[in-house]
C-alpha positions in Angstrom: 99.5 31.1 199.5 97.3 28.6 201.5 94.5 27.5 199.9 91.8 25.2 201.4 91.4 23.3 198.5 95.1 21.9 199.0 93.7 20.6 202.6 92.6 16.7 202.3 91.9 14.4 204.6 93.1 11.0 204.4 92.2 7.6 205.8 95.3 6.4 207.3 96.8 3.0 206.2 99.2 2.6 209.2 96.5 3.2 212.1 93.1 1.2 211.9 89.8 3.6 212.1 92.2 6.8 211.9 92.4 10.0 209.5 95.2 12.5 209.2 95.4 15.7 207.7 97.2 16.0 204.3 98.4 19.7 202.5 99.7 18.8 199.2 101.9 15.7 200.6 103.0 17.7 204.2 101.6 16.0 207.0 103.8 17.3 209.7 102.6 19.7 212.2 105.9 21.9 212.1 105.9 21.8 208.3 102.3 22.8 208.1 102.6 26.0 210.4 105.6 26.9 208.2 103.0 26.6 205.4 100.4 28.3 207.2 102.6 31.1 208.9 101.4 30.0 212.3 103.3 28.9 215.2 103.8 25.0 215.7 102.6 25.6 219.0 99.4 27.0 217.9 99.0 24.2 215.3 99.5 21.4 218.0 96.9 22.9 219.9 94.1 23.0 217.3 94.9 19.1 216.9 94.7 18.5 220.4 91.5 20.3 220.9 90.1 18.6 218.0 90.8 15.0 219.3 94.1 14.7 217.5 96.6 12.1 219.0 100.0 12.0 218.5 101.8 8.9 217.2 105.7 9.6 218.2 106.9 7.0 216.1 105.2 8.4 212.6 105.5 12.1 213.6 101.8 12.5 213.2 98.7 13.3 214.5 95.4 11.0 213.8 92.2 11.8 214.1 89.1 9.3 215.2 87.0 11.2 212.8 87.1 12.9 209.3 84.7 15.4 211.4 87.4 16.2 213.7 89.9 16.5 211.1 88.3 19.3 208.9 87.1 21.0 212.2 90.7 21.4 212.5 91.5 22.7 209.1 89.0 25.3 209.6 90.5 26.4 212.8 93.8 26.7 210.8 92.1 28.6 208.0 90.8 30.8 210.3 94.3 31.9 211.8 96.0 31.9 208.6 96.3 35.9 207.8 94.3 37.1 204.7 97.8 37.9 202.6 98.6 34.3 202.8 95.4 33.0 201.8 94.4 32.1 198.1 91.7 30.9 196.3 91.6 28.6 193.2 89.0 30.0 190.5 88.5 29.0 187.2 87.8 31.0 184.3 86.9 30.5 180.8 88.8 31.8 177.7 86.4 34.3 177.3 86.6 35.6 180.7 90.5 35.5 180.8 90.4 37.9 177.5 87.8 40.1 178.9 90.4 40.8 182.1 93.4 40.5 180.0 92.1 43.3 177.7 90.5 45.8 181.0 94.5 45.4 182.2 95.5 46.6 178.8 93.0 49.1 178.3 92.9 50.4 181.7 93.2 53.9 181.5 91.7 54.1 178.2 88.1 52.7 179.3 87.7 51.3 175.7 86.5 47.7 176.6 83.5 46.8 175.6 82.6 43.3 176.0 79.2 41.2 176.8 78.1 42.3 180.4 77.1 38.2 180.9 81.1 37.6 180.8 81.8 40.6 183.3 78.6 39.3 185.3 80.0 35.5 185.3 83.7 36.7 186.6 82.2 38.7 189.4 79.9 35.6 190.5 83.4 33.6 190.2 85.4 36.1 192.2 82.6 37.2 194.7 82.5 33.7 195.2 
C-alpha cells in the first residue's frame, strides 16, 4: 500500500543545494517503482520532467528545489492504482469501539451510539 505521508523530500548531505525523494528509506527509482507498481521508465520520466538530475555515482535523482520534488511525488501518486493507494486515519478509542460493534452486529442493526461519534468517523474517512 502506497501512502502519501510516507514520501519525504530530504535535503541532500552529499550534494549542495539539492534534495531527493525518500519513501520509507527507499530513494532509488527502481525501488520506488516497485513499491508504487509503476514502470521504472515512467518514474524516471516523471523525475526528469520535473527537473530531476541523475547522479550516476550515487544512483539517485536530485532536484534543485523542494517544490520540484513535491511535484514529482504528486505525479507519482496520480499514476498509482487505487488498489495500491492508502491513507492514514487516526481514530479515537470510542470511534474504534463503534466500528468494532458495528462490524460484530452488522446483521442485527442494534448498535446505539452517539451520532457525534459516527459523524466524526465519517469526517475522518471522507477527509
